[in-house]
Steps between C-alpha positions, in 0.01 A plus 500: 500500500575230758357537849560298818234482771497408867172489689293407195269289716418797727230761452723769350722259308207317344360829367840622384571183304160496332519865397863493389432201277264726307808683371604361163859605565526248785650194337580312820367506855714294736303424816635373831262262676577336833453121528141497628206301364305815424788619286500170309152587381600860429800391293280280280245779463763751392651260245157426355419869470831644381691204358864569417471863614513377861788317663458358849785490753427286807676549832538723804584867458779486757698252286768681300501246218125534458530879487770475233274284283225755546691816406761392244435660162204705624428864421291562813456331839178576689535393863151478652536188715429544870385309805257746657296504823348286640738238352804707602357537851469123530840415352804720553710262288266514199504877514880508525558253215274678253496865602867536585719203401308456175533867409873497576554188286306655212691830514832316517404292197421817305834656599687199362352539151729649234196686369287586798122501455305796634371420846164596654501441876156506664527618861220598739321782678553301821852647519354832616338343806207629700315819408185662636304827481807708595703412189278303261693623195845377403744476213825344390779620727295473820656310794469123477355396835399139449247401766636269771460127431414552130737240352370562147577873509834442674620257233366719220687797645830311507437378144422849374817639652700218343352591162580869543859430604575216256634716218270360230504680167126558450255452788193653657329447837120514512342510846163329464208632700199309638375288212144402412460166326213260416566274800497779760203367695608135501853590610384702800245285678725223627767681703528757778704721266202724420505627859855632451346764274466819699166672442666833423775357279525710182481247217546580133366199317603399151360200314708200399376566147640854495822376661539245222415764242777720645753222429372481144522876453859505635611250235291662233636851551857409592546275196415802286746724685222722633601506870880548510499651850286227660781267609723521810220643712231410756126552455182431696234297320169665590158569355461867585181650640271219383691248711528691829310367799568393858482160667149578620341579164694225326314249717177687426552464125583133521216406731246691294514197269334291768268766629717593796737765626795549730277585793252218440764228495775629730569676828765776509698331779567203271755705306850599603536880518854513355790299350349463153598676175342710226527838328324735267771576246585865444708383201256251343495722191866429413438153355161599363652782295748256349272203433129596533407179676252613769159387374308317773338669799465321831119502531449389141747216546314368803181496293683306234615245759138460609384442143758224451441335839123481525523268799594795722176680417313219674626651820239773460237247598682399819447711816803718570520368856552146372778609263655700784501198728574205273726657237697774674480458876659156472809663345570675829635164621734462203871498602559804276223706662602794723225416748643150534838652588328696775320189627816288500716768659736549205657806666734583210229517236256670737761772554573539129140499378315661793759689703480247782221408739406865550445529126270199509298654784466823302338331198152635417214290631261606225496657156369822655832533685720422199645806323522445126661688212227366273227660712666840507620485861835647395373746241320488167575151366468585131723805534748305713563242225486745208824565311506864611538391863814294450752777570344568839600153618825408322808431706832684502787312332773720644606665172340668199346187346346699215845528342569259212720210606774604260535836680550366854805644675714399794306752710179309422659177623625665816163659571316171450747320729458759779121455484563129550707576810827418328748639252626453147871424503557559128736777395360530150184423305579278202149379413169391650574133427857494633535365853625738769563464873246598766484483879173451691400629844607168654855546368485238223689582182366358174512550126190566294412698189350848543206376292420218743507742795343816361258360245448154649455599865743229618750568777745306717482127417639408841250666734238707323307220335372168639578271652493579784255787483646786706299795369386602851861576592621615161223755459646690796809583294366471143256784418436335163337207686346699786275710275284194428589234760349704781170527315416160649764442769559664835842657550544304823436150362867409441445147371722293275321229299643178362354215295663158507502249214205313653298825490531540874458864601717667763488850648761642737456821698817704459641773723371844406 
């Protein structure tokens, strides 16, 4: 078995490579490494450890020739490379080159092979956009409402759609959830990104170790012919009940390592109240039933991080007020901090993340005023995140989504299109993966497969996905969007959001 890897220097990719190399059937791992000094060291380390079983390809993912070298002769291609926040927030171009242009180049290289390798495309939970206590549960097929100014999620959305529409022979899309990894603490104490996390964001954490193990199990089971119906589908990578928390208790778990808590180190008004992302997955069992990969629980993993990074435990001997002031309060002045946007008068981001100046004024002044899912302010927390509660929160997809894909009819397509404010122009149903014509509520006509629309949650590529972000207006005519967009947006906002290539944010008030 020959396997190509992108993203092998990242948290998920590093685990996937290490675990897959445990399989004796893997005779060659071809690894793409970008030309950075850190990757020079990694290349030498991999050659020392695996010898001739590893082949290194150096270059940028967006280069077609590099992608050809990577995929030619391979049995599988695992695409895990990504430029994620805060790096994607700081550099629109880096995000574009890796998350979109790189994915397109890789998919095109696979299409050109006489014998196409099987392709695993890792997407992201960020495609679903902001969720709160009103709809904390979600699943594949939900509307894709990428939060305004999230370049990472925007580029990943375009890349996923390109994958779904490319006509590859064997592919699968895996939407990765929030991921725990050994460097969690280090990676989150140097940027204002942590304050993007809404306190009531439903987060279903999975460890990088389990994510890597999932990649191993996919190869292991597929190579034996044990999962014939796995391919040509979309799944959410989750951890199930043992990974479900909110933004608030995630901070609590992490700061317990240093003897602190969310309330000891932070103030509630430091956090934006919307424009984040996260879900508890009502369909997390689908991958688990196929591959039995969910092993780690979120609280146990934090304890493991503490045991491997003893330096953090020294924080228990430092007064919480000092940590609050010198470690976290200073981050409020970081350019990527929501409070800094307020201070500097970044009207576009203040509108997107707070709902404007009125939203800033309405922020709670103390923890006593902050309503929290984790404290039971919206109902019994444990019952709310239990599997049995999922059906009370799931969204409507506009058709009977319990039907097997192979049994979809033209009526299903037409029903789904009406719920999206448009229509299906097809006169016959030939297959879920055959492109048909659609028209959106804005009058745009486009071609897309029924699978991409009904199962993927994608819609009009001209107006219904960023950029610009026009969900305020679109939700007025697209019930599919409205059922969740208005959970955190007022019906009278009417803003259109745009992000330029220098990461400049713009918001325009449109006519109602």
